[in-house]
C-alpha positions as CSV (number, residue, x, y, z in Angstrom):
1,M,-27.3,-11.0,-18.9
2,P,-26.3,-7.7,-19.3
3,I,-29.0,-6.1,-21.6
4,D,-28.5,-3.3,-23.8
5,D,-30.3,-0.7,-26.1
6,I,-30.6,-3.3,-29.0
7,D,-32.0,-6.4,-26.4
8,R,-34.4,-3.5,-25.9
9,V,-35.6,-3.2,-29.2
10,I,-35.8,-6.5,-29.6
11,L,-38.1,-7.1,-26.9
12,R,-40.1,-4.5,-27.2
13,H,-40.5,-5.8,-30.8
14,L,-41.3,-9.3,-30.2
15,Q,-43.3,-9.2,-27.1
16,S,-45.9,-6.7,-29.4
17,E,-45.2,-8.7,-32.8
18,G,-44.6,-12.4,-32.0
19,R,-44.6,-13.4,-35.6
20,I,-42.5,-11.0,-36.5
21,T,-39.8,-12.8,-38.9
22,N,-36.2,-12.2,-38.7
23,V,-35.7,-9.9,-41.2
24,D,-38.0,-7.3,-40.1
25,L,-37.2,-7.7,-36.3
26,A,-33.1,-7.2,-37.2
27,N,-34.1,-3.9,-39.6
28,R,-36.0,-2.7,-36.7
29,A,-33.5,-3.3,-34.4
30,G,-30.6,-1.7,-36.8
31,L,-28.5,-5.0,-37.2
32,T,-28.4,-7.7,-40.4
33,A,-30.4,-10.9,-39.4
34,P,-27.3,-13.0,-38.4
35,P,-26.6,-10.9,-35.3
36,C,-30.1,-10.2,-34.4
37,L,-31.2,-14.5,-34.4
38,R,-28.3,-14.7,-31.9
39,R,-29.3,-12.1,-29.5
40,V,-32.7,-13.4,-29.7
41,R,-31.2,-16.5,-29.0
42,A,-29.2,-15.7,-25.5
43,L,-32.1,-13.9,-24.8
44,E,-34.2,-17.0,-24.8
45,D,-31.5,-19.5,-23.5
46,N,-30.5,-16.8,-20.2
47,G,-34.7,-17.3,-19.8
48,V,-35.8,-13.1,-21.7
49,I,-37.8,-14.6,-23.2
50,R,-40.0,-16.8,-21.5
51,G,-41.9,-18.0,-25.1
52,Y,-43.6,-17.6,-27.7
53,H,-47.8,-17.8,-27.8
54,A,-51.1,-17.0,-29.8
55,D,-53.1,-14.6,-27.4
56,L,-56.6,-16.1,-28.1
57,D,-60.3,-14.7,-27.7
58,S,-61.8,-16.4,-24.3
59,V,-65.2,-15.3,-25.4
60,A,-64.7,-16.5,-28.9
61,L,-63.7,-19.5,-27.7
62,G,-67.0,-20.6,-25.2
63,Y,-65.8,-18.8,-21.7
64,G,-68.5,-16.5,-21.1
65,I,-66.9,-16.4,-17.4
66,T,-63.3,-15.2,-15.6
67,V,-63.5,-15.1,-12.4
68,F,-60.6,-13.9,-9.8
69,A,-60.7,-16.8,-7.0
70,M,-58.7,-15.5,-3.3
71,V,-57.9,-18.4,-1.8
72,S,-56.7,-18.9,2.3
73,L,-55.0,-21.3,3.2
74,K,-55.4,-23.5,6.6
75,S,-51.6,-23.7,7.1
76,Q,-49.0,-21.7,5.4
77,A,-45.5,-24.2,5.5
78,E,-43.6,-24.1,2.3
79,A,-45.0,-27.9,1.8
80,D,-48.4,-27.1,1.7
81,L,-47.8,-24.1,-0.1
82,R,-46.1,-26.0,-3.2
83,A,-48.5,-29.2,-2.7
84,F,-52.0,-26.3,-3.5
85,E,-49.5,-24.7,-6.7
86,E,-49.0,-28.1,-7.4
87,H,-52.9,-28.9,-7.5
88,V,-54.0,-25.7,-9.2
89,A,-51.3,-26.6,-12.0
90,T,-53.2,-29.3,-13.0
91,L,-56.6,-27.6,-13.6
92,P,-57.3,-26.1,-16.8
93,Q,-59.3,-23.5,-15.6
94,V,-56.6,-22.0,-13.8
95,R,-55.0,-19.8,-15.9
96,E,-53.6,-17.7,-13.6
97,C,-52.1,-18.3,-9.7
98,H,-50.1,-16.2,-7.8
99,M,-49.3,-16.1,-3.9
100,L,-50.2,-13.3,-2.0
101,N,-48.6,-12.0,1.6
102,G,-51.0,-10.7,3.2
103,E,-55.1,-12.1,4.9
104,I,-55.3,-13.9,1.1
105,D,-52.4,-16.6,0.4
106,F,-53.6,-16.9,-3.3
107,M,-55.0,-15.0,-6.3
108,L,-56.5,-17.3,-8.8
109,K,-57.9,-16.2,-12.5
110,V,-60.1,-18.7,-13.6
111,V,-62.0,-19.0,-16.5
112,A,-65.4,-21.2,-17.6
113,H,-67.9,-21.9,-20.0
114,D,-71.0,-20.4,-18.1
115,L,-71.9,-20.0,-14.4
116,Q,-73.1,-23.6,-13.5
117,E,-69.5,-24.6,-14.8
118,F,-67.8,-22.1,-12.6
119,Q,-69.8,-23.6,-9.4
120,K,-68.7,-27.0,-10.0
121,F,-65.3,-26.2,-11.0
122,L,-65.8,-24.1,-6.9
123,T,-67.3,-27.1,-5.5
124,S,-65.3,-30.6,-6.7
125,Q,-62.3,-28.9,-7.5
126,L,-61.6,-25.7,-5.4
127,T,-62.7,-25.8,-2.0
128,P,-62.0,-29.2,-1.1
129,A,-58.4,-30.1,-2.5
130,P,-56.1,-29.8,0.5
131,N,-55.4,-27.0,3.4
132,V,-58.2,-25.2,1.9
133,E,-59.7,-22.9,4.1
134,S,-62.3,-20.4,2.0
135,V,-62.7,-19.6,-1.2
136,K,-63.3,-16.2,-1.7
137,T,-64.4,-15.2,-5.2
138,S,-65.3,-12.0,-7.7
139,F,-66.5,-12.2,-11.4
140,V,-65.1,-9.9,-14.3
141,I,-67.7,-7.7,-15.4
142,R,-65.7,-6.1,-17.6
143,T,-62.4,-5.6,-18.8
144,S,-61.0,-2.3,-19.9
145,L,-57.1,-3.7,-20.4
146,Q,-55.0,-6.9,-20.6
147,R,-51.6,-5.9,-21.6
148,P,-49.4,-9.0,-21.4
149,G,-45.8,-8.7,-21.0
150,V,-43.6,-5.7,-19.3
151,P,-42.7,-2.3,-19.8
152,V,-39.5,-2.6,-22.0
153,D,-37.5,0.6,-21.0
């Protein structure tokens, strides 16, 4: 789907203000409400806009620990990679899963209420998962930038 300058304005505003009304969005994009809504729906239907969500504060919800787990697998066969991805998708503590090129196969972003909860998660759900060879972890000390989405040029 070709994306024009008006679509980019719409995307930029929706990404920064997901609760903006269609009327306000249309005004910012220089459109009336009906064509603006048609464009938004087309962007949704074509998968450019994947969804909408609230940005929640993990600490306010009691998740005091964020950890990046670097996972190496015993086998990199496609079926084994998919099986690992399917396993971590069932774990609510895993907030992101990225397959990497190189020595590490997957990078996971994991949240936990505290160190003991993370240790239990690590030893009972992640390390013993099928095909896992090793897990290296790094605890987040401070987050200075957390920017959702992508730049809309």
